[in-house]
N, C-alpha and C positions, 0 to 999 in steps of 0.2 A: 932579552927581548921582553918588553912589557906591552900590555894591551890596555887601552882605555876604552871602556864602553860608555857610550853616551846615548841616553834615551830621550827622545823628543816626543812630546804629546801635543798634538794640535787638536784642540777641541773647540771647534768653531760653533758648535751647536749650544747655544745658551738656552737653558730652560726658563720659560716664563711661567710662573705660577699664577694662575688666574683664579681668583676667589669667586665662588659661586654666589650670585646675588641672592640674598634671603628676601623672600617676598611675604607679604601679609597673608595669613590664613585665618579667615573668620571662624572662630570657635564658639562665639556667643555674642550676647548683647548686654550692655550696661547702661542704666539710666541713673543720672544724678537728679534727685528731687531737691530743688532749691527751696529755701524757706519762704520765698514769695510765690510758691505754688507753680512755678515754671519747671520745665524739665530740659535736661541736656542728654542727648542719646549718642552712644558710641557703639561701633562694632569692635569686638575685642578678640585678641589672642589671649590664651590663658597659660600662665607659667606656674607649675606646681611641683614638678619633679626637681631634684637637686640640680640637674644639668640645665633645665629651663630657667630656674631662678638665678643660677650663676651667669647664664649667658644673656638672658633678657633681650634687650633691643640692640645688643652689640652688632656691629658690622652692617647695620641697615643704612642704606643711602638716603632714605626719606620715609615719611609716614603721612598718609592722608589725614586731613584735619579731623575727620570723624572716626579715626582709628585710635586704639590704645592697647596697652598690655596690662592685664590684671594678674598680679602675683598673689597666689593664695598660700598662706602658711597654716600650719596646724595649731598654732597657739598665739596668744597675745604676748608680745614683748617689744621692747624698743628695737627698731629696725634701722639699718644703715646701708645705704647704697653708694655707688660711685659710678663715674662715667667712663671708665677704662674701655677703650675700643668702641665707644659709642659715638657715632658720627653726627647725630642730630641732637639739638638742644631739647631738653625735656622739662616738663613740670611733673613733680612727684606728689601724689595725693595719698596720704596715709589715712587708713580707715580702721575703725575698731571692730570688735566682734558683734556689735549691735548695728553694723553697717552705717555708722556715722563717721563723717570726715572729722579727723582730730588734729591734723596738721598738714603742712605743705613744705616742699622745697621747690621754689620756683626758679625758672630760667637756668637750670643746671647746664653748664657749658660742656660741649663735646670734648672728649678725651681727658677731662679733668679727673684726677684720681683722689681729690679731696673727699672726705667723708660727708655724706648727705644724710644726717640722722633724722629720725622721726620726732625725737625729743619727748615722746610719750609712747606707751605701748600701742601696737597696731597688729592687726591680723592680716590685713590686705594692703597692698600698695598698687596704685593705679598710675601708670605712666602715660602721659599725653604730650603732644607737641608743646614746646616752650611758649609761654604767653597765653595759652588757652584758659588757665585758671583765672587770670585777670579779665581776659576778653569775655568770657562767659559768666563772670562774676560769681564763681564758685567760692563758697565760704565754709569755714569750720562750722560744724553743726548741720550742714546739708547731709542728706542721706543718699544711699545708693541701693540699687537692686540689680542683680545680674542673672542671666540664665545661659546655660550651655545649649549649643545646637545639637 
């Protein structure tokens, strides 16, 4: 006599993993001083820890026009970013240790993992919504100042 054991598992409960929406937290203010004496003002989040700089604006569904994220690094060196897990198009503004804008990567496409290099050394990187660099006529040579709250 032989026995055959058969186990059935009916798992009807499917787990739905819901991602928590990440919302903007104002941590400071940044002003761009344009060469024509006008200013452009932003409320900013600040990324300076390794986790914050690696995560950046990933997983965000949107960003208000007057919001941005300022990445602060300890030194001047060529920087490179990418758009992995980033749902919104961005303009990247690269800034040197004298607070002068030195280069851009405009209209970075969501989820694109191609390298977005500064092409010159930078200490800061400021990310804003795609198209704002052109709309606000921000230029290389403009300067910034920022303060924390």
